[in-house]
Each structure stands twice: as C-alpha cells, then as structure tokens.
PDB file with SEQRES, HELIX, SHEET and CRYST1 records, atoms N, CA, C and O in Angstrom:
SEQRES   1 A   51  UNK UNK UNK UNK UNK UNK UNK UNK UNK UNK UNK UNK UNK          
SEQRES   2 A   51  UNK UNK UNK UNK UNK UNK UNK UNK UNK UNK UNK UNK UNK          
SEQRES   3 A   51  UNK UNK UNK UNK UNK UNK UNK UNK UNK UNK UNK UNK UNK          
SEQRES   4 A   51  UNK UNK UNK UNK UNK UNK UNK UNK UNK UNK UNK UNK              
HELIX    1 AA1 UNK A   12  UNK A   24  1                                  13    
HELIX    2 AA2 UNK A   35  UNK A   44  1                                  10    
SHEET    1 AA1 2 UNK A   4  UNK A   8  0                                        
SHEET    2 AA1 2 UNK A  28  UNK A  32  1                                        
CRYST1    1.000    1.000    1.000  90.00  90.00  90.00 P 1           1          
ATOM      1  N   UNK A   1     -59.326 -54.242  37.905  1.00  0.00           N  
ATOM      2  CA  UNK A   1     -60.282 -53.896  38.943  1.00  0.00           C  
ATOM      3  C   UNK A   1     -59.735 -52.701  39.721  1.00  0.00           C  
ATOM      4  O   UNK A   1     -58.581 -52.719  40.150  1.00  0.00           O  
ATOM      5  N   UNK A   2     -60.565 -51.649  39.910  1.00  0.00           N  
ATOM      6  CA  UNK A   2     -60.083 -50.468  40.633  1.00  0.00           C  
ATOM      7  C   UNK A   2     -59.866 -50.759  42.112  1.00  0.00           C  
ATOM      8  O   UNK A   2     -60.556 -51.585  42.710  1.00  0.00           O  
ATOM      9  N   UNK A   3     -58.904 -50.071  42.679  1.00  0.00           N  
ATOM     10  CA  UNK A   3     -58.653 -50.183  44.114  1.00  0.00           C  
ATOM     11  C   UNK A   3     -59.739 -49.420  44.862  1.00  0.00           C  
ATOM     12  O   UNK A   3     -60.258 -48.415  44.378  1.00  0.00           O  
ATOM     13  N   UNK A   4     -60.071 -49.915  46.048  1.00  0.00           N  
ATOM     14  CA  UNK A   4     -61.135 -49.321  46.851  1.00  0.00           C  
ATOM     15  C   UNK A   4     -60.551 -48.412  47.924  1.00  0.00           C  
ATOM     16  O   UNK A   4     -59.536 -48.718  48.549  1.00  0.00           O  
ATOM     17  N   UNK A   5     -61.229 -47.283  48.113  1.00  0.00           N  
ATOM     18  CA  UNK A   5     -60.827 -46.316  49.133  1.00  0.00           C  
ATOM     19  C   UNK A   5     -62.063 -45.915  49.922  1.00  0.00           C  
ATOM     20  O   UNK A   5     -63.127 -45.672  49.353  1.00  0.00           O  
ATOM     21  N   UNK A   6     -61.912 -45.849  51.225  1.00  0.00           N  
ATOM     22  CA  UNK A   6     -62.976 -45.345  52.085  1.00  0.00           C  
ATOM     23  C   UNK A   6     -62.597 -43.954  52.560  1.00  0.00           C  
ATOM     24  O   UNK A   6     -61.538 -43.753  53.154  1.00  0.00           O  
ATOM     25  N   UNK A   7     -63.473 -42.997  52.290  1.00  0.00           N  
ATOM     26  CA  UNK A   7     -63.292 -41.630  52.764  1.00  0.00           C  
ATOM     27  C   UNK A   7     -64.237 -41.447  53.952  1.00  0.00           C  
ATOM     28  O   UNK A   7     -65.451 -41.605  53.814  1.00  0.00           O  
ATOM     29  N   UNK A   8     -63.687 -41.118  55.100  1.00  0.00           N  
ATOM     30  CA  UNK A   8     -64.493 -40.856  56.295  1.00  0.00           C  
ATOM     31  C   UNK A   8     -64.399 -39.365  56.568  1.00  0.00           C  
ATOM     32  O   UNK A   8     -63.370 -38.864  57.021  1.00  0.00           O  
ATOM     33  N   UNK A   9     -65.473 -38.675  56.289  1.00  0.00           N  
ATOM     34  CA  UNK A   9     -65.482 -37.209  56.405  1.00  0.00           C  
ATOM     35  C   UNK A   9     -66.892 -36.761  56.758  1.00  0.00           C  
ATOM     36  O   UNK A   9     -67.845 -37.125  56.068  1.00  0.00           O  
ATOM     37  N   UNK A  10     -67.039 -35.979  57.819  1.00  0.00           N  
ATOM     38  CA  UNK A  10     -68.374 -35.546  58.228  1.00  0.00           C  
ATOM     39  C   UNK A  10     -68.839 -34.277  57.515  1.00  0.00           C  
ATOM     40  O   UNK A  10     -70.011 -33.914  57.616  1.00  0.00           O  
ATOM     41  N   UNK A  11     -67.956 -33.605  56.807  1.00  0.00           N  
ATOM     42  CA  UNK A  11     -68.350 -32.441  56.018  1.00  0.00           C  
ATOM     43  C   UNK A  11     -68.710 -32.928  54.613  1.00  0.00           C  
ATOM     44  O   UNK A  11     -67.844 -33.390  53.871  1.00  0.00           O  
ATOM     45  N   UNK A  12     -69.981 -32.824  54.256  1.00  0.00           N  
ATOM     46  CA  UNK A  12     -70.476 -33.371  52.981  1.00  0.00           C  
ATOM     47  C   UNK A  12     -69.784 -32.755  51.764  1.00  0.00           C  
ATOM     48  O   UNK A  12     -69.521 -33.458  50.789  1.00  0.00           O  
ATOM     49  N   UNK A  13     -69.486 -31.463  51.805  1.00  0.00           N  
ATOM     50  CA  UNK A  13     -68.839 -30.815  50.665  1.00  0.00           C  
ATOM     51  C   UNK A  13     -67.423 -31.348  50.450  1.00  0.00           C  
ATOM     52  O   UNK A  13     -67.019 -31.607  49.316  1.00  0.00           O  
ATOM     53  N   UNK A  14     -66.685 -31.508  51.523  1.00  0.00           N  
ATOM     54  CA  UNK A  14     -65.323 -32.049  51.420  1.00  0.00           C  
ATOM     55  C   UNK A  14     -65.376 -33.499  50.953  1.00  0.00           C  
ATOM     56  O   UNK A  14     -64.562 -33.917  50.129  1.00  0.00           O  
ATOM     57  N   UNK A  15     -66.322 -34.261  51.472  1.00  0.00           N  
ATOM     58  CA  UNK A  15     -66.464 -35.663  51.068  1.00  0.00           C  
ATOM     59  C   UNK A  15     -66.753 -35.771  49.570  1.00  0.00           C  
ATOM     60  O   UNK A  15     -66.182 -36.624  48.890  1.00  0.00           O  
ATOM     61  N   UNK A  16     -67.633 -34.915  49.054  1.00  0.00           N  
ATOM     62  CA  UNK A  16     -67.942 -34.920  47.614  1.00  0.00           C  
ATOM     63  C   UNK A  16     -66.713 -34.582  46.793  1.00  0.00           C  
ATOM     64  O   UNK A  16     -66.447 -35.213  45.770  1.00  0.00           O  
ATOM     65  N   UNK A  17     -65.966 -33.589  47.241  1.00  0.00           N  
ATOM     66  CA  UNK A  17     -64.764 -33.174  46.528  1.00  0.00           C  
ATOM     67  C   UNK A  17     -63.715 -34.291  46.504  1.00  0.00           C  
ATOM     68  O   UNK A  17     -63.109 -34.555  45.466  1.00  0.00           O  
ATOM     69  N   UNK A  18     -63.507 -34.936  47.640  1.00  0.00           N  
ATOM     70  CA  UNK A  18     -62.561 -36.050  47.699  1.00  0.00           C  
ATOM     71  C   UNK A  18     -63.010 -37.199  46.798  1.00  0.00           C  
ATOM     72  O   UNK A  18     -62.202 -37.785  46.078  1.00  0.00           O  
ATOM     73  N   UNK A  19     -64.300 -37.513  46.846  1.00  0.00           N  
ATOM     74  CA  UNK A  19     -64.816 -38.598  46.003  1.00  0.00           C  
ATOM     75  C   UNK A  19     -64.633 -38.267  44.527  1.00  0.00           C  
ATOM     76  O   UNK A  19     -64.233 -39.128  43.743  1.00  0.00           O  
ATOM     77  N   UNK A  20     -64.916 -37.051  44.152  1.00  0.00           N  
ATOM     78  CA  UNK A  20     -64.765 -36.622  42.756  1.00  0.00           C  
ATOM     79  C   UNK A  20     -63.326 -36.785  42.278  1.00  0.00           C  
ATOM     80  O   UNK A  20     -63.084 -37.372  41.224  1.00  0.00           O  
ATOM     81  N   UNK A  21     -62.381 -36.274  43.044  1.00  0.00           N  
ATOM     82  CA  UNK A  21     -60.980 -36.335  42.640  1.00  0.00           C  
ATOM     83  C   UNK A  21     -60.431 -37.760  42.657  1.00  0.00           C  
ATOM     84  O   UNK A  21     -59.691 -38.147  41.753  1.00  0.00           O  
ATOM     85  N   UNK A  22     -60.781 -38.531  43.662  1.00  0.00           N  
ATOM     86  CA  UNK A  22     -60.298 -39.911  43.720  1.00  0.00           C  
ATOM     87  C   UNK A  22     -60.932 -40.774  42.636  1.00  0.00           C  
ATOM     88  O   UNK A  22     -60.276 -41.668  42.099  1.00  0.00           O  
ATOM     89  N   UNK A  23     -62.179 -40.525  42.311  1.00  0.00           N  
ATOM     90  CA  UNK A  23     -62.832 -41.246  41.216  1.00  0.00           C  
ATOM     91  C   UNK A  23     -62.173 -40.919  39.886  1.00  0.00           C  
ATOM     92  O   UNK A  23     -62.038 -41.788  39.024  1.00  0.00           O  
ATOM     93  N   UNK A  24     -61.765 -39.674  39.719  1.00  0.00           N  
ATOM     94  CA  UNK A  24     -61.042 -39.279  38.502  1.00  0.00           C  
ATOM     95  C   UNK A  24     -59.730 -40.043  38.364  1.00  0.00           C  
ATOM     96  O   UNK A  24     -59.240 -40.250  37.254  1.00  0.00           O  
ATOM     97  N   UNK A  25     -59.164 -40.462  39.495  1.00  0.00           N  
ATOM     98  CA  UNK A  25     -57.926 -41.251  39.487  1.00  0.00           C  
ATOM     99  C   UNK A  25     -58.214 -42.754  39.394  1.00  0.00           C  
ATOM    100  O   UNK A  25     -57.325 -43.584  39.585  1.00  0.00           O  
ATOM    101  N   UNK A  26     -59.481 -43.085  39.096  1.00  0.00           N  
ATOM    102  CA  UNK A  26     -59.935 -44.459  38.860  1.00  0.00           C  
ATOM    103  C   UNK A  26     -59.984 -45.332  40.109  1.00  0.00           C  
ATOM    104  O   UNK A  26     -59.806 -46.547  40.026  1.00  0.00           O  
ATOM    105  N   UNK A  27     -60.224 -44.717  41.265  1.00  0.00           N  
ATOM    106  CA  UNK A  27     -60.444 -45.470  42.485  1.00  0.00           C  
ATOM    107  C   UNK A  27     -61.943 -45.707  42.655  1.00  0.00           C  
ATOM    108  O   UNK A  27     -62.760 -44.887  42.236  1.00  0.00           O  
ATOM    109  N   UNK A  28     -62.293 -46.823  43.267  1.00  0.00           N  
ATOM    110  CA  UNK A  28     -63.667 -47.109  43.666  1.00  0.00           C  
ATOM    111  C   UNK A  28     -63.817 -46.508  45.058  1.00  0.00           C  
ATOM    112  O   UNK A  28     -63.257 -47.031  46.021  1.00  0.00           O  
ATOM    113  N   UNK A  29     -64.568 -45.416  45.171  1.00  0.00           N  
ATOM    114  CA  UNK A  29     -64.610 -44.625  46.395  1.00  0.00           C  
ATOM    115  C   UNK A  29     -65.926 -44.834  47.146  1.00  0.00           C  
ATOM    116  O   UNK A  29     -67.008 -44.687  46.577  1.00  0.00           O  
ATOM    117  N   UNK A  30     -65.819 -45.176  48.414  1.00  0.00           N  
ATOM    118  CA  UNK A  30     -66.964 -45.217  49.316  1.00  0.00           C  
ATOM    119  C   UNK A  30     -66.798 -44.066  50.296  1.00  0.00           C  
ATOM    120  O   UNK A  30     -65.688 -43.778  50.745  1.00  0.00           O  
ATOM    121  N   UNK A  31     -67.895 -43.415  50.624  1.00  0.00           N  
ATOM    122  CA  UNK A  31     -67.847 -42.258  51.519  1.00  0.00           C  
ATOM    123  C   UNK A  31     -68.798 -42.469  52.686  1.00  0.00           C  
ATOM    124  O   UNK A  31     -69.933 -42.907  52.500  1.00  0.00           O  
ATOM    125  N   UNK A  32     -68.336 -42.160  53.874  1.00  0.00           N  
ATOM    126  CA  UNK A  32     -69.202 -42.159  55.044  1.00  0.00           C  
ATOM    127  C   UNK A  32     -68.804 -41.005  55.962  1.00  0.00           C  
ATOM    128  O   UNK A  32     -67.633 -40.637  56.050  1.00  0.00           O  
ATOM    129  N   UNK A  33     -69.774 -40.460  56.623  1.00  0.00           N  
ATOM    130  CA  UNK A  33     -69.520 -39.434  57.616  1.00  0.00           C  
ATOM    131  C   UNK A  33     -69.722 -39.977  59.019  1.00  0.00           C  
ATOM    132  O   UNK A  33     -69.605 -39.259  60.012  1.00  0.00           O  
ATOM    133  N   UNK A  34     -70.027 -41.262  59.070  1.00  0.00           N  
ATOM    134  CA  UNK A  34     -70.353 -41.918  60.327  1.00  0.00           C  
ATOM    135  C   UNK A  34     -69.213 -42.845  60.736  1.00  0.00           C  
ATOM    136  O   UNK A  34     -68.982 -43.874  60.102  1.00  0.00           O  
ATOM    137  N   UNK A  35     -68.517 -42.480  61.777  1.00  0.00           N  
ATOM    138  CA  UNK A  35     -67.387 -43.277  62.242  1.00  0.00           C  
ATOM    139  C   UNK A  35     -67.762 -44.692  62.637  1.00  0.00           C  
ATOM    140  O   UNK A  35     -66.926 -45.592  62.566  1.00  0.00           O  
ATOM    141  N   UNK A  36     -69.000 -44.906  63.050  1.00  0.00           N  
ATOM    142  CA  UNK A  36     -69.436 -46.250  63.431  1.00  0.00           C  
ATOM    143  C   UNK A  36     -69.521 -47.192  62.234  1.00  0.00           C  
ATOM    144  O   UNK A  36     -69.400 -48.407  62.390  1.00  0.00           O  
ATOM    145  N   UNK A  37     -69.727 -46.639  61.043  1.00  0.00           N  
ATOM    146  CA  UNK A  37     -69.813 -47.456  59.831  1.00  0.00           C  
ATOM    147  C   UNK A  37     -68.436 -47.901  59.349  1.00  0.00           C  
ATOM    148  O   UNK A  37     -68.324 -48.840  58.561  1.00  0.00           O  
ATOM    149  N   UNK A  38     -67.394 -47.232  59.820  1.00  0.00           N  
ATOM    150  CA  UNK A  38     -66.038 -47.537  59.364  1.00  0.00           C  
ATOM    151  C   UNK A  38     -65.655 -48.977  59.665  1.00  0.00           C  
ATOM    152  O   UNK A  38     -65.145 -49.674  58.788  1.00  0.00           O  
ATOM    153  N   UNK A  39     -65.887 -49.421  60.857  1.00  0.00           N  
ATOM    154  CA  UNK A  39     -65.479 -50.778  61.243  1.00  0.00           C  
ATOM    155  C   UNK A  39     -66.117 -51.832  60.344  1.00  0.00           C  
ATOM    156  O   UNK A  39     -65.432 -52.734  59.861  1.00  0.00           O  
ATOM    157  N   UNK A  40     -67.404 -51.724  60.120  1.00  0.00           N  
ATOM    158  CA  UNK A  40     -68.076 -52.732  59.298  1.00  0.00           C  
ATOM    159  C   UNK A  40     -67.580 -52.692  57.859  1.00  0.00           C  
ATOM    160  O   UNK A  40     -67.487 -53.730  57.205  1.00  0.00           O  
ATOM    161  N   UNK A  41     -67.263 -51.510  57.366  1.00  0.00           N  
ATOM    162  CA  UNK A  41     -66.739 -51.409  56.004  1.00  0.00           C  
ATOM    163  C   UNK A  41     -65.344 -52.014  55.932  1.00  0.00           C  
ATOM    164  O   UNK A  41     -65.030 -52.741  54.989  1.00  0.00           O  
ATOM    165  N   UNK A  42     -64.512 -51.722  56.913  1.00  0.00           N  
ATOM    166  CA  UNK A  42     -63.135 -52.223  56.921  1.00  0.00           C  
ATOM    167  C   UNK A  42     -63.099 -53.740  56.940  1.00  0.00           C  
ATOM    168  O   UNK A  42     -62.299 -54.345  56.225  1.00  0.00           O  
ATOM    169  N   UNK A  43     -63.938 -54.361  57.734  1.00  0.00           N  
ATOM    170  CA  UNK A  43     -63.907 -55.822  57.811  1.00  0.00           C  
ATOM    171  C   UNK A  43     -64.508 -56.481  56.567  1.00  0.00           C  
ATOM    172  O   UNK A  43     -64.242 -57.653  56.303  1.00  0.00           O  
ATOM    173  N   UNK A  44     -65.306 -55.749  55.810  1.00  0.00           N  
ATOM    174  CA  UNK A  44     -65.923 -56.336  54.623  1.00  0.00           C  
ATOM    175  C   UNK A  44     -65.165 -56.024  53.328  1.00  0.00           C  
ATOM    176  O   UNK A  44     -65.449 -56.623  52.291  1.00  0.00           O  
ATOM    177  N   UNK A  45     -64.223 -55.111  53.375  1.00  0.00           N  
ATOM    178  CA  UNK A  45     -63.477 -54.687  52.188  1.00  0.00           C  
ATOM    179  C   UNK A  45     -61.981 -54.727  52.463  1.00  0.00           C  
ATOM    180  O   UNK A  45     -61.544 -54.861  53.606  1.00  0.00           O  
ATOM    181  N   UNK A  46     -61.218 -54.611  51.408  1.00  0.00           N  
ATOM    182  CA  UNK A  46     -59.770 -54.458  51.564  1.00  0.00           C  
ATOM    183  C   UNK A  46     -59.482 -52.961  51.641  1.00  0.00           C  
ATOM    184  O   UNK A  46     -59.576 -52.255  50.638  1.00  0.00           O  
ATOM    185  N   UNK A  47     -59.140 -52.493  52.801  1.00  0.00           N  
ATOM    186  CA  UNK A  47     -58.912 -51.070  53.015  1.00  0.00           C  
ATOM    187  C   UNK A  47     -57.581 -50.648  52.427  1.00  0.00           C  
ATOM    188  O   UNK A  47     -56.545 -51.246  52.720  1.00  0.00           O  
ATOM    189  N   UNK A  48     -57.611 -49.612  51.592  1.00  0.00           N  
ATOM    190  CA  UNK A  48     -56.406 -49.068  50.975  1.00  0.00           C  
ATOM    191  C   UNK A  48     -56.031 -47.748  51.644  1.00  0.00           C  
ATOM    192  O   UNK A  48     -54.869 -47.535  51.989  1.00  0.00           O  
ATOM    193  N   UNK A  49     -56.997 -46.874  51.825  1.00  0.00           N  
ATOM    194  CA  UNK A  49     -56.716 -45.529  52.337  1.00  0.00           C  
ATOM    195  C   UNK A  49     -57.934 -45.014  53.067  1.00  0.00           C  
ATOM    196  O   UNK A  49     -59.062 -45.235  52.626  1.00  0.00           O  
ATOM    197  N   UNK A  50     -57.727 -44.339  54.164  1.00  0.00           N  
ATOM    198  CA  UNK A  50     -58.830 -43.781  54.914  1.00  0.00           C  
ATOM    199  C   UNK A  50     -58.474 -42.366  55.353  1.00  0.00           C  
ATOM    200  O   UNK A  50     -57.365 -42.116  55.824  1.00  0.00           O  
ATOM    201  N   UNK A  51     -59.415 -41.443  55.196  1.00  0.00           N  
ATOM    202  CA  UNK A  51     -59.225 -40.062  55.638  1.00  0.00           C  
ATOM    203  C   UNK A  51     -60.023 -39.832  56.892  1.00  0.00           C  
ATOM    204  O   UNK A  51     -60.009 -38.730  57.440  1.00  0.00           O  
TER     205      UNK A  51                                                      
END                                                                             
C-alpha cells in the first residue's frame, strides 16, 4: 500500500508539479490549497509529509 502525502500549496502549478513527482515515487498524493482543509485531512489520514 502506498504511503500518503498531503501537499498544501496555494499555487496550482507548483501543486501539480509536486503531485506529479511524488506520484512518480509511488506516493498516494492529496493536494489542497486551502489551509482549512488540512486539519480535517490530518485527522482522517495518517500524515507522512506536508508542504
């Protein structure tokens, strides 16, 4: 099972680039640009890395 990573980035281009590269490394990547969504994601998932 791939490890999950949450990328928090408000610049859509940077977020896409990070998701692309991390997915290539076989991570399950979730992306949000909304800091308010971070808390709900963290409590519902096992957080590995956050930008």
